[in-house]
C-alpha positions in Angstrom: 13.9 -17.3 -12.5 17.3 -16.3 -10.4 18.5 -18.2 -7.3 17.3 -15.9 -5.2 14.4 -15.2 -6.4 12.8 -19.2 -6.0 14.5 -19.9 -2.6 12.3 -17.0 -1.7 9.3 -18.0 -3.2 10.0 -21.3 -1.5 10.4 -19.7 2.4 7.3 -18.3 1.7 5.3 -21.1 1.4 7.1 -23.4 4.0 6.0 -20.1 6.4 2.6 -20.5 4.9 2.6 -23.4 5.2 1.0 -23.8 1.9 2.4 -26.7 0.6 1.4 -28.4 -3.0 -1.4 -25.2 -3.7 1.3 -22.6 -2.0 3.4 -23.9 -5.3 0.7 -23.5 -8.1 -0.3 -20.7 -6.9 2.9 -18.9 -7.2 4.0 -20.4 -10.5 -0.4 -19.5 -11.7 -0.7 -17.1 -9.9 -5.1 -15.2 -10.9 -5.7 -18.0 -12.9 -5.7 -20.4 -9.2 -8.0 -18.3 -8.0 -12.0 -19.3 -9.8 -14.1 -16.5 -8.0 -15.5 -14.0 -9.8 -14.8 -11.2 -7.9 -10.9 -12.4 -8.2 -10.4 -12.3 -12.1 -9.3 -9.1 -13.8 -12.2 -7.9 -15.7 -11.8 -7.0 -19.3 -11.8 -3.3 -17.9 -8.5 -0.7 -19.5 -6.2 0.4 -17.2 -2.6 1.7 -16.9 0.3 -1.3 -17.9 3.2 0.2 -16.9 4.2 1.0 -13.1 5.6 4.2 -14.2 2.1 5.2 -16.4 0.0 3.8 -12.7 2.1 6.2 -11.2 1.3 9.5 -13.5 -2.2 8.9 -13.0 -2.6 8.6 -9.4 -0.6 11.7 -9.1 -2.9 13.3 -12.2 -5.6 12.3 -10.2 -4.4 13.9 -7.1 -3.8 17.2 -9.4 -7.9 16.4 -10.8 -9.0 16.1 -6.7 -7.3 19.7 -5.7 -8.9 21.4 -8.5 -12.2 19.6 -8.1 -12.3 21.4 -4.6 -12.1 24.3 -6.1 -15.0 23.2 -9.5 -17.7 20.5 -9.4 -16.8 16.8 -8.8 -16.0 14.0 -11.7 -19.4 12.2 -12.8 -19.8 8.3 -11.5 -21.7 6.7 -13.9 -24.0 3.2 -13.0 -22.1 2.3 -16.7 -18.6 1.9 -15.2 -20.4 0.1 -11.4 -21.5 -2.4 -13.5 -18.6 -2.6 -15.6 -16.6 -3.5 -12.4 -19.1 -6.1 -10.8 -17.3 -9.5 -12.3 -14.0 -8.7 -11.9 -11.4 -6.6 -11.3 -8.3 -5.1 -12.6 -6.8 -2.0 -10.1 -4.1 -0.6 -11.0 -2.7 0.2 -8.1 -1.9 -1.0 -4.4 -2.3 1.7 -1.4 -1.1 0.8 2.0 -3.0 3.6 3.4 -3.1 4.0 7.3 -6.9 3.9 8.4 -7.9 7.6 9.1 -10.7 8.8 8.0 -9.9 12.1 6.8 -7.3 10.2 3.9 -10.0 8.1 1.4 -7.1 6.9 -1.6 -10.1 6.2 -4.1 -10.7 10.4 -3.3 -8.1 11.7 -3.1 -6.5 10.0 -5.8 -9.9 11.1 -8.1 -10.5 7.3 -8.6 -13.5 5.1 -9.0 -14.5 1.2 -7.8 -12.3 -1.0 -9.5 -9.8 1.2 -10.1 -7.6 1.0 -6.4 -6.3 -2.3 -4.2 -6.7 -0.8 -0.9 -5.3 -2.4 2.0 -5.8 0.4 5.5 -4.2 -0.1 9.0 -3.8 2.8 10.9 0.4 3.9 10.6 -0.3 2.5 7.2 2.5 0.3 8.9 3.9 -2.9 6.9 5.5 -4.9 9.2 5.9 -9.3 9.0 3.6 -10.1 12.0 0.6 -8.5 10.5 0.3 -11.2 7.8 -3.2 -9.9 6.5 -1.7 -6.5 5.6 1.0 -8.2 3.4 -1.3 -10.8 2.8 -3.2 -8.8 0.9 -0.8 -6.7 -1.1 0.7 -10.2 -2.3 -2.8 -11.0 -3.3 -3.3 -8.3 -5.5 0.6 -8.6 -7.0 0.1 -12.4 -7.5 -3.4 -11.8 -8.6 -4.5 -9.1 -9.9 -1.4 -8.6 -11.2 -0.4 -4.8 -10.3 2.1 -3.3 -10.6 2.9 -0.8 -9.1 2.5 -0.2 -5.0 2.3 3.5 -3.0 2.8 3.4 1.0 0.3 6.2 1.6 1.5 8.6 4.9 -0.4 11.9 6.3 0.1 14.9 7.9 -0.9 15.1 11.5 -1.1 10.9 11.5 -2.1 9.9 15.2 -0.6 6.6 15.1 2.5 8.4 14.7 1.6 10.6 17.4 1.5 7.5 20.0 4.9 6.6 18.9 6.5 9.7 19.9 5.0 10.1 22.4 6.1 6.0 23.9 10.1 6.9 22.5 9.3 10.4 24.9 7.4 8.9 27.6 7.5 5.5 28.1 3.6 5.7 27.3 1.9 2.6 27.1 -1.0 1.9 25.0 -4.0 -0.9 25.3 -4.4 -4.0 23.6 -3.2 -4.2 20.4 -2.9 -0.6 19.6 1.0 -1.0 21.5 1.6 -3.0 18.5 0.9 -0.9 16.1 2.7 2.1 17.8 5.7 -1.0 18.7 5.8 -0.9 14.6 6.3 2.4 14.6 8.8 3.3 17.0 12.0 2.7 15.1 10.8 4.9 12.3 10.6 7.6 14.7 14.1 6.8 16.6 15.3 7.5 13.6 13.9 10.5 12.6 14.9 12.3 16.2 18.3 12.7 14.5 16.9 14.6 11.5 16.5 18.4 11.5 13.0 20.0 11.3 9.4 19.0 12.8 9.9 15.7 14.5 6.1 14.6 13.7 6.2 15.0 10.3 9.6 13.3 10.0 8.9 10.6 11.7 5.8 9.8 9.3 8.3 10.1 6.5 10.6 7.8 8.2 7.7 5.5 8.4 6.7 5.5 4.6 9.9 5.0 4.1 10.0 1.6 6.7 7.3 0.6 5.2 8.9 0.2 1.0 12.2 -1.0 2.7 10.0 -4.0 4.3 8.4 -4.4 0.6 11.2 -3.9 -0.9 13.4 -5.9 0.8 11.7 -7.8 3.0 8.4 -9.4 2.0 9.1 -12.7 0.8 6.8 -12.6 -2.6 6.9 -8.4 -3.7 10.8 -8.1 -2.6 12.0 -10.6 -5.3 9.5 -9.4 -8.0 10.5 -6.0 -7.0 14.4 -7.1 -8.1 13.1 -8.5 -11.3 11.8 -4.8 -12.3 7.9 -6.0 -12.2 7.2 -4.4 -9.3 8.0 -0.4 -8.1 6.9 0.3 -4.9 7.3 4.4 -3.5 5.9 5.8 -1.0 4.2 9.5 -1.1 2.5 11.9 2.2 -0.9 13.4 2.1 -1.8 16.4 3.1 -5.0 17.2 5.5 -4.9 21.2 4.9 -4.4 20.8 0.8 -5.8 18.0 -0.1 -1.6 17.0 -2.0 0.2 13.8 -2.1 3.6 14.4 -2.5 5.6 11.6 -4.1 8.1 10.2 -0.1 11.6 9.1 -2.1 
């Protein structure tokens, strides 16, 4: 373990106030959790981040094809297989939009994906529930691929554009979501093309950047090559997911 990684993990413990238990959590990972639902089931899943990404993109192709053919059969046997534990092969940070369901658009089922959903698919440090969920998937469940998934016509990003362009204020906690997206809108303003589409992609890149460089648990693992973070954009009309560089 390098010094940067050790320092980052120490800071994680200090920030969360986990103390001795936090130290054991980071040392032992998934073994610290004894609840059956927290343990990985003995099921087959992709072992590398590249294999996991290929399965996601292949699944998206199957999803698009299924709209022309019939849906993939879901069996009771698979339901029973994952009842005692989970072994998802990818973490998806997706928007809460009801039209964006990762399990469906990647042609996966129960137990395959560890999905975290929030309006605007934001990954901001103040939202510890979001980052904590992703960290749990990485440390406890051993997932080595994270995808930040944006989508076309995102209402949260549209709201951020209104806030930047007209100064529109949004009530309650909605304003916090919009505020988190505004820097991506401001960056996209200088890019050629459609502002909304550009801002959606910039927002995905912002989430990727936080996970790769700022998160106290995930970032060190990314630098060590143990975890891969990618971005994607889902098209509501075609159903296709395009990778965002």
